[in-house]
Each structure stands twice: as structure tokens, then as C-alpha cells.
N, C-alpha and C positions, 0 to 999 in steps of 0.2 A: 897641361890647356885647361882650359873652361870647357867645360862641354857642357848641352845640353841632355835631358836626363830623358834614360826609355820610356815610354808610359804606354808600350804594347799591353791590350788587355783582350782579354776573354770576351765573345759579342754579348752584345749588351752595356758593357762595363763602362767606367770611367774613361775617356781619350781625350789628349794631349789635343788640343783645340788650333785650329789654322789661323795665323797671323790676320787672317780676314774679320774673325771674330772677334777683334780687338776695336772697341766701338771709346778706349779712353779720354776722358776730357785734359791737354794741355792747356796750359794757361804761360805764360812767358811773364817773368815780371821785369820791373825798372830796375838796370843796373844798380848797384848800392857801393856805396865807397865800404870794402870790408876792412874792419876795424882790425889792428896791427896783434897779433894770435900773443900769448904769454911765451917764451919762450921756455924748454923745460930749463930744470936748477942747474948749475952751474956746479964746475967742481967733481963730479962725479955723482952728485945726491943723485936718491932715487926719485925715478916720475913717478908720481902718485897717479891712481884714479881712481875717482869719487865711482860709488853705486849708490842710489836713494830707492829704494823699492816703496815708491809711492802706495801699494794696492798688491793684495792677492799673499800677505805676509799671514798665519794667520785668522784666515778664510778664505774658501772656496772662491775663486772671480774676484770681480775688480781689478784684474793685473795689471801692473804699469810701473816700471823700472826706468831712473833718468839715470845714463850715464855720463862723466865729466872727466875731459882729462885735456891737457894744457889750454884751458878757455873755450874747449866745444862743447856741447852739450849735443845725444841723441836718446830718443824716448822706441823701447820696447814696450810696443802692446799697451791700451788704452780700453780697457775693459769695465765689464759692469755685474753687478751682484743681484739677484733680489730679492726681498725682503723678504723677512723672519715673520714669524707670527704676532714681532711685540712693536711692529713697525704700521700700525694702522693705518690704511687711506694711502701710504705709497707707492707707488709702481717702481724703483728702482733707485737703486743706490748707484752714486759715481764716485772717483777720485776728486779728492777737495786736488782743485788748480793750481793754488797759490803761489805755492815754487815754483810752477812750471812758467807761469804767466811772471814773476818777478823776471826770469830766465829767460826772455824768450827771444832773444836778440841775440844767443847764445848753442841757439838749438838748430840743428841744420837739417832736424828731420824725426818723422815720425817711422818707424820699422813695424811690421806686423808679419807674426809666427802666424796665427791661420788663422779664419773667418768665425770662429764660436763666440757666441754676444759677452761672453768671461772673458775676451781679449780687445772686440771692437766697439763695444756695445757705447762707449762712453765717445766717443769719435765725436759726432757728432756737437755734443757738449764744448768740449774742446776747438772744435775749429769756429763755434761761434764766437771764441772770445779770441782765437788768431790763425795766423796763415800759417797754414806751414804743408811742406809737401811727405804724402805721404805714401810708402814703399809697399807692396807687397806682390805674389803671388799672382797671377793671375784669376784664378777664381775668387779666391781673398779680396781684390779691389773691386770685383762685382756686386760680393753682398756690402763690401760697402760702401759703395756706388748705391744701392737700393735704398743703404739708409737712410745718406748724404741727399737722395730726392724726396724725400720725407720733408726735410729739412729746409729743400732748396736751394743744397750748400753745395750737390754735386758741379753744374756746372761753373762754378768757384774753384776748385781745388782740383791741385797739381797731383795726377796719381803717377806713379813710377813702376812698370812691370819690375821684378824682380825673377832672378832664375836663377835655380839651385848650379853652383860651382860659379857661378859667375860675381865678380867680385863686384862694388861699391865703393868711392871712396866719399865720405862727409865729413870734412875738416882734419881732423886730426886721424879720422879712424879709417881703420880698411874692412868693410864689412862683405863677410860669406856667408850665404846660405846655402843651411847643406838640408837636405830629404829630407823628413824624419813620418814615421808611418802614424795614423794619427784618425779618428772616425770621422776624420772630414778631410778629402783630396787637398793635395798643395799645402797640407802643413810643412814650417821649415824650421830648424833651428837656426843662431847666429852665433857665425866667430865674428867675434867683434875685437879684433887687432888696435891697439894702439901703443903710442913709445913705452906705456910701464908696461904692458904684454900683453898676452891674448886670454881676453875673456868668454866662456864660451855657457851660451843661453839654447838647455832646449827647446822652450814653449811646452807644451802636451807630447806626446811623445810613445811610444809604445814601438816593438820590434816584431815585425809582422815577420816568418818567413815567407808567409806563400797571401800575402795582400789582392784585394781586389784590382787593384790599379795600382801603377803607379811607382810599381818593385818597391824593394825592401828598406829597410831604414837605410842613409849611404854609411852604414864603418866603418867603409873605407876611409874615409874623409874625415870622420871623427879621428881614427887609429891614426892618422897621418899629425892630426893638431897635436894628439898624445904626445908624440916620437919627437917632434918640436919642439916641445914643451908647453902646455895651460897651467897658466894663470889664478885660475882661478873657473872654476863652474858654477853653475844654477841651472839647479834641477828638478823638473817634478816632480811634488810629493804627492800626487792626490790616492796613490796605491802605495805609499810606502809602507803600511801595514797589512797587505795581505803579501805571502809568501807565492814565489815560486811565478811562472810566466804566465802576460795575457792572454785569452783565447783569441785564433784567429778568426777575422772577420768571415772563414769561406763555414768557419763551423753554425755560424747563422742561420747562411744560406741552407746549410741540412735541418739544419732546426725546423725553419717559415718552410720551408719547402715539406715538410709530413704537416704540417699544420694546414696547408693547403689543401694535403691530401682528406686530412679530414674531416673539412669543411667544406668536401665539393658540393656540395645542394645546399651550401646556404651562404650569402653573404658577407664575404670578408671587410672589416675596417678593422684597418692599422695604422697606432698611434704611433708618432716617431718625433726626432728632433726639425727639424721644416732645414736645418744646415748639417743634418745626415747623407749626403749624396749617394755614398757607397747605400747605406741601408735601403735608401727608396729605388734605388735603380734595381738592388737585389728583388727585393717585392715586382717591381716592372716586370723584367724578365720572368720572375715565376709566375706572372698574372698572365702574360702573353704564352708561356706553356703550354696554361690550362684553359686556352683562349677565353679570356674577360678583360672587358674594357676596364677601364683606370680612369676615377676621378680625383682631382684633391681639394682639401678642404681646409680651410682658416688662412688666412691673407698672405703667411710669412710661406707659409705652403707654397700656395700659390705665385709671389713673386720669384721666391729660391728658386723652385726646378723651371718656370720660365727662364730664368737668369741662367741657369746650369744647362741649360738645353744651346741655348743661343752663341754659350761661348764652348758649344758641344764638350761638354762633362756630362750630359746626359744622354742618353738618348731611347727614346719612344716610337715606334714605329707608328708610324699614317694607320689612322683608323682605332687607334691603342687608348686614346685620350679622352674622356666626355666631360662635359659639366657634369659639375656635382645637379645642377638642374635635370640632367639627364635621367638619373641613374631612376627612377620610378619607370622609366620607360622596358627597363630592363628588369628579367627576371633574375631572381636572387645571386643564384648561380651563376651571372653573365657579369656580375662584377665585382669590382676592389675598390673600396675607398681609404686612400692617406690621409689623412688628416694631423693635426698639431693635440696636443692638450696629452702629451706622455708623461708629464709634470705634477699637474691635475689643476692649472692655471685657470681662476676662474672666471672669467672669460674667451678662453680656447673653446673649440671647437666642439673638441670630446666632452666637455665639461655640458656644453650646451644642450651636446645629447642626452645626455645623463641625465637634465633636469627635464628633458623634454618640451627645449624653449628653440632648438635650430631648428629653421623655416623649411630646411628641404628634406632633413632626415630625421625619421620617425622609428625607432632600435622597438626591436623587438624578438622574441621567441627566432625567428628565422634569420638569426643576427650571430654568425660569430668575429668576434672583437680581440683582438690580440694587441697590448700593450708590449711593445719592443724600448722597452727603455727599463732602465732602475731608478727609481726614485731619488736624487739628489738628496742629501742630508738635511731636514727640514721640513721634505716637499711629503714626507710616508702619511700622516695625514690627510692632505687633499687627495693625493692618489688613489687612495682609503676609500674616502666619500664617493669619487665616481664608479669603481667598480661597483659597491655595495647599490649605487644607483640605477648600472646598467644592466645589475644580477635581476635585479629588485622590476628592473622591464623585463626579464626573460631569455638574455642575450646569454649566451657561453662565453666568457669572458678568460684569454689569457694574460696573465701578467706577472709580472717579479722573474722568480726563479722557477717557475714552476714547469717551462721547457727554456730550451737551446732558443731563442729570441730576443739575446742581445748581451756584447762583449763592452767590457768596456774601451775605450782607447788611450788608457795613462797605461802605463807601467808596471809590472809588481817587482818583486825585490830584485828578483834575477835577471830583470832589464836594469835596473838601477844601479844595481852591482855593475854587470856588463858595460853601462855609459863609463861608470868611475873608474872602467879598470881599462878601458881603450881610451880615454881621457886623460887619463893620471893628473890630475890637477893641484897643483900646491895648496890651491885652499879652495873648497869648498861650502856653499850656502846653499840649503835645501830653499826651497820656493812652491810658492805655487799649497798650499796646505793649511788645514788646521793646524794647531801648533803640536797637537800629540802626533800629525803623520810628519812635521818639520824633524819632531825630536825622532820619531823611528828612522826617518831620511839620515839625519846625524848621527845614528846611530850605525845604524850598515855601512855607511864611510869609515866609519873607526874600525870597522874589522875588516874592512879592507886594508888597512895600517896607516889611512889617514891620519896623523897626530891632532888629539884635539883641539889642540890649543890654535890649527889651521882652520878649523870647523869654526862657524861663526852662524847660527841662528838669528835673524833678525830680526825687526817688529819694521812694519811703514812707518816711515820720517826716519831710520837709520839714514846716518850718512856712514856710509862702509867706506875705510877707506885702504887703496891695498898697493905696495910696492911689494918688487921683488923680495923684499925682507922682510914685509909683515903682513899683517892686518890686522885692523884697528876701526873704532868706533871714534867721527868725530862730534861735534854741534849737528844735531839731528836740526831736520825742516820740517815745517809745517804738511801735516798729512790727516788723511783722515777721509770722511765719510761724510759726502753730498746725498739728502735724500731728493728725490724728482715726485713729486704728486702733479700728475696734470703737465699742465704747462710753467707750472712752479717749479727753480730749480734752486734750491740753499733755503728755500722761507720754509721749509718745517724743519721745526733742529728738536733739542731736548726736552725742551719747555712745552711746544706743541706737542710730540710726542704724548707726555708724563699727562695734557690737560687727554688726551683720544684716550689713554690709557684709563684714568680716570674716569673720564663718562663711560668708554665698554664698562666697565664694574658694577657701579653704580646709580649709573642717571644722572641726571639734573635736573633743579627745582627754580625755576623760576621766578621771585618777587619781584610785583609790579603796584607801586605805592604811586598814589600826586598830592605832590605836600607844599603848600606855602610859605613863599617865600622868604617870607616876614618873620615869620610865627613859628615854621616846621611844623606845623600841624597838619596834620590827615587831612585832605579833601577826599580822596577816594581813594579805593582799597584797605589795603593792602590785599592782591588777589593771587594766588600761588599755582602756575603752570609745572605738572611732571610730565616729566620725557625718558623714559627708562628708567622711572624711579619705582613705580608702583600706579598701579589702575586704579586713579583716584575714587570712580566709582564702586569701590568695594572697600574702601579704604577713608570710608567718610569723615570719621570720627577723628582719624593721623590728622589728617590734612586740617580740619576743623579745627582744635590743638595746635599746628603750624601756626595758622593765619591766627590765632589770640595769642601765641607765644611771637612770634612779628611785630603786633597792637603795642603790646607789651612794652617789648624796645622803641618803637617808635616813641610813644607816648611819654617813656624817662628819658627820649633825648629833649623833649620837649619841655618835659622837669627845671635840666640841668642845663638849659641853653647851649644845646649843641649846636653850632651851625654848618660845619665841614662836614659836608656831605661823602667825605671819605669817611671818614666816622661815625659818620650814621649807616653807613652801606657796612660797616668794618660790624658794629653793635649788629646789625640785620644778622648778617651772616654767623657769626657767631654763637647768638643765640638760640638761630633756629635749626643752627646744625648740633650744638647741646643735645637739642629736643631730640629731632630725628634719632642721634644716636642709643638716648636713650630708649625711644621707642623699640625702635629697629637694630638696632649693633650696623645699620649701616652708614655710610660718610658719603652723600650723592654731594656734584660736585652744586654750589649757591651761588645765583648770580640775581644780586638786587638792582632793579631800574627802576631809579627815582627820578619821576617828572616833576619840576619846578614853573608851579606860577603865582 
């Protein structure tokens, strides 16, 4: 019989909210004529299930997987990844939804494992293109609702709350959520039953025997599926290179408590993920013990904590919470500020504090700053820049692995082995990680006796076809990265990025000239404008030579009666480019502008 999970916790920890806290938006659809579902093959032929990973393979983030069986489809997760240093000006990267939109009439729902950005961040962009019910646990739906409200989509979306051990039917799929530990409450894995067999997708998980709340990972249910028979396991590979077990979150509580004692006469500023409800609750509990007030800084931190309190996942005693504007009314030893910016995000609250541009908080020698997170690969330089800025201001900074102020939310090798041993899958697909992590996870599975032919390291866009007899690859589907820059979605591609990279490395030179439309003779100019190339006042001879070079190129065009303005621009660009490279060994972007009169 399906049962709700017991979520009893210690004082101040996250608790299972009451039904009254649920303010879900429901919307009924008009009845639609249901297309006839394709029947399973006759004559005993094996029923296939197709798995299409559209993100999360060969990368950390952008997780999205589509399942198809007997003409029905479901989607698991819809996340984003933050841009790397080569994506100049890009705000975020989301999956390519082309394949999903092509099959939108087959899709029965979007299931979400948990509320981190790499699993929910792209949902608004998908729901702008199609109508789809969203299935998730209560906290996960709360975080999604916050996100959709920014896009005015919350009132138009049907949210369906799911509970571990309670199955739901989506077309030919029967899906059972299974409680798992992670660094955010209400994380689940999914056991997906279909006519082809059972596939388990773990989502992000770890196995914590002493969690702060919500109980340990439901190993019993996973083992039950293992005894019945699991066709395939898709398992989190993020920590596949790390031996042993991931430390319990209890370890962080002890480490942060020691730092509170060390900072007894200072203002404490702690940076962590805005979605790490466990960690934030720990900090609040310690602040209450020390008699300190608590303030939040950063929009996502304020929104997420307000939502967590409303749903009952966070408890803040009356009189503890103050606004960031009230910080200066209290002595330094009387306050704790919890802020965003643990990954060095340029516009985050902590980053603005380090650059002295935060309007309410001025960092100085009286501050004790804890960065309670490890840098995500690629963010190390940004975090180091912030740490250096804070240290220069005189603050004491605790970061990375200096003390026990952070533990991972992902399974290490021994936990991955336990997952594989309990579920006993016939086929194994490592997911959620860069290729080196996927490869290491595959080797771990092979060491437990899974045949190499039954292990597949897929790619984004793969068409993985599974039956009881075999695993193989079919025709790939459209997948890739769509870049979001401001309000533009997909209008920044490789050509634009290449131009931005060129501009960042060598700068820009603009040539402006006015020419006679009949004769081609120069009436005014050419004038040269330099941006990011050289400082003109200190390089007058170089710029005078560049101007003469362009004049000669224009005069040759007149002599040769060249009237095609595109050809004239090309000659100007080539002549100037050659001259500048000879003089400077640089290749700035050159933009000719001809005004015809």
C-alpha cells in the first residue's frame, strides 16, 4: 500500500507542511479526442522503450530526458547550465526543444526530480512554447512556481503534486517517485514502468544515513524493484571519480557551529546556494542559539526562503528575521547575513559586496565571511576574485575546504555501487556528468559484474532503444544548446559568439567614408574609430598610416571603376587588416561604413 513518508525532524529543521500550505494553481483542459495508441507488436516481438537524453550528458547541468513507449512520451527534468568563459554576454544555456515540440501531442507530462536550477531552470522557456502539466513534490513545485511567476506563466500552468510511493499513470507509463537524499528537500528518483520494462532514473542523489530531515534514501523500495527486475538504471555520475561515501550534512552543522564560536565578536556573512534549504535552516538554528538576528540578501535567496516558510519547509522563530536595511541598527556580533554569490556570479550580492557596490552592506575588518559551497568546475576564477576582493577589504574569509562548511549532495563511488547493487539493472546508462565522470561510473558498474555490452555511455541527442533482449542506438534526434541573452532566446549562436570572442581579443576599428554615388570618389573621410584596439592619442602615427592605407584602397577602386560597394568594402577591409597586422601583429575586427551621396 502506498504510504506518505515520515518527515519528523529535530527542532528548527525542515518539516512536512500541512495541506493548508498548498496554494497550487489548477487549470482544467477542454476534453480532447484521444488518438488511438499504437498497440504492442504482435507475435511475441519485444516492446521497445526509447530514451532520448536532450541534456546532462557530457556536461554538468541542462538535464533533460524524454521517454517514449507505445506512442506515449514523458519528460524527466528540464534544466539549464550557466555559461562558461567562452560564452561572452550569455546569461544561461538551455536545451534545444525542437524534438519535444515536434512530438508535443504525444507528451503526457513533465516530471521533476528536485528543485535545483540544473533540473528546473528551463521550464519557463519550454512552457512558453507548449502547454504541459508539471509533476513534482511540494517544495519542487513551490520553486518552479516562483520561477514561472516571473514569466507570468504560473496562473496558466497545471501543477500536480506527487508524493513518494504513490504511483501515477501517464499514458502507458506508471511512474513511482522514490525518496532520495540530496542537498535540497523533497528530492526523488523515478521508477518508470512501461510495457518494455522498468527504468529507474535516480536524479541527483546521495545516501545519507543521518540526514537533517525527510529521512534517509528509500533503499527498501529500490531493492524491491531490484528483486522484481529492472531493465535499465540511469544514475547520477557527478561524483563518480571520488572514492568512498559523501559526508553527511550533520558534518556541516558541527563545522559551522565552530566557526560561529570563532566569530563571536564579528558580523557573520554566509554565502550559499539559495535552494539549499537544509543549509539555510542550519544557519538559522545556529543564529538563534547565539542570539543573533538573521537577514537575507539576494533576490533568489529572499524568494526561496519566503516560499519555504510558506510551505512549512523552513522555521524561523518570531523576532529573528530582519531586513537587510536593518543590519546597521545592530552591533556586528548580533547579526548573521545569509547571501547569494557562493559561485562568484558577477551580479550576486556577495560579488557586489566584494566590489563595494552593494547598497546596504559595506564589508570591512569587522566581518567574518563563510563561503559554504565548493566552486562548480569553471567557476574557480570567479570565486577566487571575490575572495581576494573581500580579503582586501579586511574581512576574514573561510572558503572551499578550509573547514567543514560544505558537503556534496551527490553520491560518491561506494554509494553508486550500492545503488547498482540494490537495483540490479540489466542495462546501465551513466548520466549527469562530464564524459570523464560518465566513463568512471561505467567502469564502476563493470566492476560489479554488469557486462560491458550492457553499459552505454550515450550523448545528448542519442536515441537509446531498450528491449528485454538488447540495448542499441537508433537514429539520433535534434539536441543541443540554446543560448539565452537578456530577452533573446536562441538569437545568439556560434557566429555571434565568434564575433564577440574576436572583439574581446583584438578590439574593433570602424572606417567611415562618404563617396560619390556616380564616380566613387571620396567626398569626406575616411575617418577611423578605434574601440578596444589601441588608444588613439598615443598611437597617432599608426592611425595616420591606417588612414592613408584606406585612402589608397579607395583610390584604386576609383581607378579600376569598381562600383559594387560590397567589393569596395572588402578591399578596404583587406588593405587595412594587412597594414595593421604588419605593424602590430594584431587582427582587430574591421567594419567599413560607406555613405553614398
